[in-house]
C-alpha positions in Angstrom: 3.1 -23.8 111.8 0.4 -21.7 112.6 -0.3 -18.6 110.6 -0.1 -15.0 112.0 -3.3 -13.0 110.7 -3.5 -9.6 110.8 -5.8 -7.2 110.4 -5.3 -4.2 107.9 -6.9 -1.7 111.1 -4.4 -3.1 113.5 -1.5 -1.6 111.2 -2.4 1.5 111.1 -1.1 3.8 113.8 -2.5 7.6 113.2 -1.3 10.5 112.4 1.9 10.9 114.5 2.3 14.6 116.2 5.7 14.1 117.9 7.6 13.8 114.6 6.0 16.7 113.4 7.3 18.9 116.4 10.5 17.4 116.3 11.1 18.4 112.3 9.5 22.1 113.5 12.4 22.4 116.1 15.4 21.4 114.0 14.2 24.3 111.6 13.8 26.9 114.0 17.0 26.0 115.9 18.5 26.1 112.2 17.0 29.5 111.9 18.0 30.7 115.7 21.7 29.9 114.5 21.7 31.2 111.2 20.6 34.9 112.2 23.8 34.7 114.4 25.8 34.1 110.7 24.3 37.9 109.5 26.8 40.4 109.0 25.7 43.9 109.7 26.0 46.4 107.3 27.7 49.3 108.6 27.2 53.1 107.3 30.6 54.4 104.7 30.5 58.1 104.6 31.4 59.5 101.2 31.1 62.5 99.3 30.0 62.6 95.5 32.3 65.2 93.2 30.4 68.5 92.9 31.2 71.4 91.7 35.1 72.5 92.7 35.6 76.3 92.3 38.8 77.3 90.5 40.9 80.3 91.5 42.7 79.9 88.2 42.2 78.5 84.4 42.9 74.8 84.0 46.1 74.2 81.5 45.7 71.2 79.4 48.0 69.0 78.5 48.7 68.0 74.9 50.2 64.5 74.4 52.3 63.7 71.9 51.8 60.5 70.1 55.0 58.5 68.4 54.2 55.3 65.9 56.4 52.8 64.9 55.7 50.9 61.9 55.9 47.1 60.9 59.3 48.6 58.4 61.2 50.7 61.5 59.6 53.9 60.3 59.2 56.7 63.2 56.7 59.3 63.1 55.8 62.3 65.9 52.2 63.6 65.3 52.1 62.0 61.5 55.3 63.8 60.4 57.9 61.4 59.6 61.2 61.1 61.4 64.5 59.9 60.8 63.2 58.1 57.2 66.9 55.9 57.1 65.8 52.8 58.5 68.9 50.5 59.7 69.3 47.5 58.2 71.2 45.7 60.4 69.3 44.8 63.7 72.0 44.5 65.7 73.4 48.1 65.4 71.6 50.6 67.1 70.0 53.6 65.3 70.7 57.1 66.6 67.4 58.8 65.3 68.7 62.5 65.0 65.6 64.0 64.5 63.7 63.0 66.8 66.0 63.3 69.8 66.5 67.4 68.5 62.4 67.3 67.9 61.8 66.4 71.4 64.9 68.3 72.8 62.5 71.2 71.8 59.5 70.0 72.6 61.0 69.4 76.3 62.3 73.2 76.3 59.1 74.7 75.4 57.3 72.8 78.0 59.4 73.1 80.8 59.6 77.1 79.8 55.4 77.4 79.6 55.6 75.1 82.6 53.6 72.1 81.8 54.4 68.5 82.0 55.1 66.4 78.5 53.2 63.3 77.5 53.8 60.8 75.0 52.4 57.7 74.3 54.2 55.2 71.5 52.0 53.6 69.0 53.7 50.6 67.8 52.7 48.2 65.0 51.8 44.5 66.0 55.0 43.5 63.8 57.2 45.9 64.7 60.7 45.9 66.0 61.2 46.0 69.3 64.7 47.4 69.0 63.2 50.8 67.2 60.9 51.0 70.2 64.3 50.6 72.7 65.2 53.1 70.0 62.8 55.9 70.6 62.8 55.1 74.2 66.7 55.9 74.3 65.8 59.3 72.4 63.5 59.6 74.9 66.1 59.5 77.9 68.3 61.9 76.0 65.5 64.3 76.2 64.5 63.9 80.1 61.1 62.8 79.5 60.0 60.2 81.5 55.7 60.3 80.8 55.6 57.6 78.5 52.9 55.0 77.8 52.9 52.3 75.6 49.8 51.0 72.8 49.6 48.9 69.9 46.8 49.7 66.5 44.2 47.2 66.2 43.7 45.3 63.3 41.1 46.0 61.8 
């Protein structure tokens, strides 16, 4: 069989411009397509808070804090209320001292035309039944602005 000898100069075709033009057209096509996908930012008219003119004095709301400990003791603004804790968790506790204090607080707030805000601060392992007892006392006093929080472990 005859052997085919190739000259090393015959295999080199040189710089090809046609593939380079194809690549440039593909890149140009990509940027043209992506230019249509750019979202146009719209202006949002907003006003920043400034100085407000008031016609009268501003009333500050006094927040009442009710604490519930793990042992079931209840205090309002660090003043102990109804120190006798029920031993049986199946029976509810009436909390007459707390109810009386909350009723007076509600009457005074209504007379002054100010809202009553109560925050119940419960320890992490406090019984849920004591929280329900406090909520029942708040319902009797018709106080409905109530928020909850728990004490942080240090």
